[in-house]
C-alpha positions as CSV (number, residue, x, y, z in Angstrom):
1,M,0.0,0.0,0.0
2,N,1.2,3.4,-0.7
3,R,1.3,6.2,2.0
4,L,-1.8,8.0,0.7
5,N,-4.0,4.8,0.9
6,L,-2.6,4.1,4.4
7,K,-3.4,7.6,5.6
8,L,-7.0,7.4,4.2
9,L,-7.4,4.0,5.9
10,C,-6.3,5.3,9.2
11,I,-8.5,8.4,9.0
12,G,-11.5,6.2,8.1
13,F,-10.9,3.9,11.0
14,M,-10.5,6.7,13.4
15,F,-13.7,8.4,12.1
16,S,-15.8,5.2,12.3
17,A,-14.4,4.3,15.8
18,S,-15.3,7.8,17.1
19,T,-18.7,7.6,15.6
20,Y,-19.3,4.2,17.2
21,F,-18.3,5.3,20.7
22,T,-20.2,8.6,20.7
23,A,-23.4,6.9,19.3
24,C,-23.3,4.2,22.1
25,K,-22.5,6.6,24.9
26,S,-26.0,7.2,26.1
27,K,-27.1,3.5,25.9
28,P,-26.9,1.5,29.2
29,K,-24.3,-1.2,29.3
30,D,-25.3,-4.8,29.4
31,T,-23.8,-5.2,32.9
32,E,-25.7,-2.2,34.3
33,V,-28.8,-3.0,36.4
34,T,-31.4,-0.3,36.8
35,K,-34.2,-0.4,39.3
36,D,-36.7,1.1,36.9
37,T,-36.5,-1.8,34.5
38,V,-39.4,-4.2,34.4
39,S,-39.2,-7.2,32.2
40,T,-42.4,-8.5,30.8
41,V,-43.0,-11.8,29.2
42,P,-45.7,-11.8,26.5
43,I,-48.6,-14.1,27.3
44,E,-49.9,-16.1,24.4
45,P,-53.6,-16.6,24.3
46,T,-54.7,-20.2,24.9
47,P,-56.3,-21.8,21.9
48,A,-60.1,-22.3,22.0
49,P,-61.1,-25.9,22.7
50,V,-62.3,-27.9,19.7
51,E,-66.0,-28.1,19.8
52,I,-67.6,-31.5,19.1
53,A,-71.0,-31.4,17.5
54,A,-74.1,-32.7,19.3
55,D,-75.5,-36.0,18.0
56,D,-78.7,-34.4,16.5
57,S,-76.9,-31.8,14.5
58,L,-74.2,-34.3,13.6
59,K,-76.9,-36.8,12.3
60,T,-78.4,-34.1,10.1
61,G,-74.9,-33.2,8.7
62,V,-74.0,-36.8,8.1
63,R,-77.3,-37.5,6.3
64,D,-76.6,-34.5,4.0
65,A,-72.9,-35.5,3.5
66,T,-73.7,-39.1,2.6
67,K,-76.8,-38.6,0.4
68,D,-74.7,-38.6,-2.8
69,Y,-73.1,-41.9,-1.9
70,P,-75.7,-44.7,-2.3
71,G,-73.5,-47.6,-1.1
72,V,-72.5,-45.8,2.2
73,K,-74.4,-46.2,5.5
74,A,-73.5,-44.0,8.4
75,E,-74.4,-44.1,12.1
76,V,-73.8,-41.5,14.8
77,N,-73.3,-42.4,18.4
78,N,-71.7,-40.2,21.2
79,G,-70.2,-37.9,18.6
80,E,-68.6,-40.7,16.6
81,I,-69.5,-41.5,13.0
82,T,-69.3,-45.2,11.9
83,L,-69.2,-45.7,8.1
84,T,-70.2,-49.1,6.6
85,G,-70.9,-50.2,3.0
86,D,-69.0,-49.8,-0.3
87,I,-67.4,-46.7,-1.9
88,Q,-65.1,-46.1,-4.9
89,R,-61.6,-45.1,-4.0
90,T,-61.8,-41.8,-5.9
91,K,-64.9,-40.7,-3.9
92,L,-63.6,-41.5,-0.5
93,P,-61.4,-38.4,0.1
94,K,-64.3,-36.1,-0.7
95,L,-66.6,-37.9,1.7
96,M,-64.1,-37.9,4.5
97,Q,-63.4,-34.2,4.0
98,S,-67.1,-33.3,4.2
99,L,-67.5,-35.5,7.3
100,N,-64.5,-33.9,9.0
101,T,-66.0,-30.4,8.6
102,L,-68.8,-31.6,10.9
103,R,-66.3,-31.9,13.8
104,P,-67.1,-35.4,15.1
105,K,-65.0,-37.0,17.9
106,K,-64.0,-39.7,15.6
107,I,-64.8,-41.3,12.2
108,N,-64.7,-45.1,12.2
109,N,-64.2,-46.0,8.6
110,Q,-65.3,-49.6,8.0
111,L,-66.0,-49.0,4.3
112,T,-65.1,-51.5,1.6
113,I,-63.2,-49.8,-1.1
114,K,-64.0,-50.9,-4.7
C-alpha cells in the first residue's frame, strides 16, 4: 500500500471508531442494572377448545354429506361416525373431507373400497 492509501485507511478507521463510541455513549451497558426496568413476558392466548358437534346436528350433517353416496351407510353415536358399506376409491377423500367439517369426535371408517 502506498502512503496515501494508508493515511486514508487510518483516517477512516478513526472516524468510524469515534462515531461508534459517541453513538453508544447514552445507551446503558449490558452489565448495568437499573431499578426502573421491568421485564415482561408476552402471554400467548390459549387456543379455543375444539367443539364437538351434538348428535342431533351431527346426524343431520352426516345425512346431508352421505346422500350422494348410495352404497355408504352412516351411524352417529356419542359424537362418533361409523361408516359401513361400499365406496369407490376416488370418492372416499371427498366424503371424508365433508364429514371432518362436521367436527365429530372420531370417524370409524369400515367401508369396503372398490
